[in-house]
N, C-alpha and C positions, 0 to 999 in steps of 0.2 A: 663092160659098160663104158669102154673108150678110156681114153687119158683124161681124166677128171682129177683135178687138184684135190688133195685130201688134208684134212687137218683133224687132229684129235681122233684119228682112225675112222672118220666118217666123210660122207659126201655132202655136197651142198645142192640142193635141189629147188628149183622154182617151178611151180604150175601156174597155168594161164599167163605165160611169160609175153605172149603178143611178139612184138618185134625186138624186145629187149632180151639178149641172149649172151650174157658173159661167158667167156671161154672157160672159165674155171667152175661153172655151174652146169648141172644137167637141167636142161630147159624144156619144159613140156608145155604143149598147147593142145587144145582138144577142138580147135576151130576146124569145121568142115573145108574151110578155104586152103588150109595146110595141107589136107589129105589131097585135095584136087591138085594143088601145086606140085605135089610129089608124084603125080601119074606121068610116066615116061611120055614125052613129046606132047600130049594133049595139055598137061599141066603147064606148059610154057606158054600157052596161048592166053591165058586169063590170070588175073590176080585181082581179088577184091580191094587190095591196097596199092597205093602208088609204089610201095616198096615191097617187095616180096619177103617171106619169112626167111630168116638167117639159115643157113645150111645146118648149124648145129642145134636147130629146133626139132624136137622129137614129138611125135604125136603121142599124147597120153591124157587120160581122163581121170581126175582124182576121185570121182565118185566110183568108177569101176575098179580103179587101183592102177598104180604106176609100175612100171617094170623096175622096181627098186626093192631091195631086200629089207626085211624088218631089221629095225635097229641098227641101220647103216648110214644114217644122216646126222651130221653135227648141226646142220643149219637147213631150214626150209623156209621159203617166202613166197607170199602172194600179194599182188597188188591189183586191187579193184576186180576181184574174181568171185568173192563170197556172196556179194550183193546180187550176183546173178544167178544164185541157187535158191530153189525153193526151200522152205523152212525144214521140210522133211528130208532134203538132200543135205543140208549142212552137217548132219550127223554123221553121215557116210564119210564127207570131206574131211572131217576132223578126227573121226576114228582112224582113218588111213594115214593122215598126217602124224598122229601121236605114234602109231606102230612103226612108222619108218626112222623116227628120231632115236638116237642113242640116249641112255640116261644122261640128263643134264643138257641135252641138245636144245637148241633155240628155234622157236617158230615165231616169224614176225609176220603181220599182215596189215594191209591197208584197206579200208572200206570208206564210202561216204558216211559223213557223221549226221545221223539222224537228228541228235540232239542239237546240234548246231543249226541245221536246216529249220528246226521247228523254232529255235529261238530267234532266227531271222525271220521267220514268218510272223510269229507273234508280235515283234516289233515294227512290222511293216504296216503302215497305215494306208497304203495305196489301195484303190479298188482292185487292182490286178495282183495283189499280194499272193492270193492262192495260185494264180497262174504261175507265178515265179517259183513258188514252193513246188508245185508239181514238175515243172520243167528241171529245176535243179535237183530233185530227188530221183529223176528218172521214172517217176510213177505215172506221169501223165504223157499224152500225146497230141499234138496239134493235128495230126491226120493219121487215118489208118491206112495200112497198105492197099493199094489198088492194083489189080492186075496180077497174073500168075507170076510173073518175075518178081515183083516187089513182095508178094506173099511167101515165095520161096526164100528170098533173101532175109526177110524177117523172121522166118521160122527157124532158119538154120544158123542166123547171126547171132543170136542169144545175146542181143544188146540190151534187152529190157531188164530192169531191176525188179527181182521177184521178192526180196525180202530185205528190210533196211535194219541197221543196227546202231545203237548208242553205246557208250562205254559200259554202262551196268548190265545190259542185256548180252553184249559180246563176252564180258568178263564171266558172266554167269555160265554162258555155254561152254567156254573153255575149261572152266572149273568142273563142269559136268563130265567133261571127257578126260579129266585127270590131269590136266596141265597145271603146273605150280609157277609161282613168282610172277603172276600175271599183272601187268602194268600198262599204263598208256605210255606210249613211245612217240618220239619225235624223229625226224630225219637225221641219220647218222649218229644216233645216241647208243648204239649197240656196242657192249664190250667186245664183241666178236668183230674186227675190222673186216672180213669177208663180206658182210652185208653191204658195205660200201660200194662194192663191186656191182650190186644189183638194184640198188634204191635210186629212185629219181625224186629229187626235192619237190618238182612241181606236182607230183602226184600224192604229196603229203598235205599240200596246202588246203586248209578248210576241211580236212577229212580226219578220220578216226584211225590212228595206227596204234597196233598193240604188240607187245612182246611177252612171251611166256616160255616156260621150260618144260621138259618131260621130267 
């Protein structure tokens, strides 16, 4: 699995990493763009992003399973990933996450906060309050994809939010999968300093962060 830093006998894994790929972590991304970029010669001709995926990002889908041994991870992290999964798929993601952790291992996650979005919507007296709610939640679109290229990009881009979470529903789902010591988290508050290598303060703003243990 390469020269990955270890602590407490375990690895540190991030899934849905995007362009954030700390060298001390195993960083996985399931974007089709990553697979295209890794095609010899052809992959150098196109990138969806202005920046290409870092060389240490590996293709991996948490729903199918990552190339990580069971009970091998001291820490697992995902930021703005779970809201892109359908409700029936969240169980596969959390089942795999749980089995990769060592006993006592930490899982931290960040998702949009449906509770905060609803509170903002309810307190917004403007005629366009519903518009702002739909855009902020990622549940609405101003226009649908037109043309073959836009349709393909939309289909494979996985940018739509398929299920939203508030603190109570996320805590309940984590308990359902056996996680313990479930709590709301804030940027940089983990007792394990390794998470500081992967967390981005901007991605916590106005969002729901949770921490739990196996």
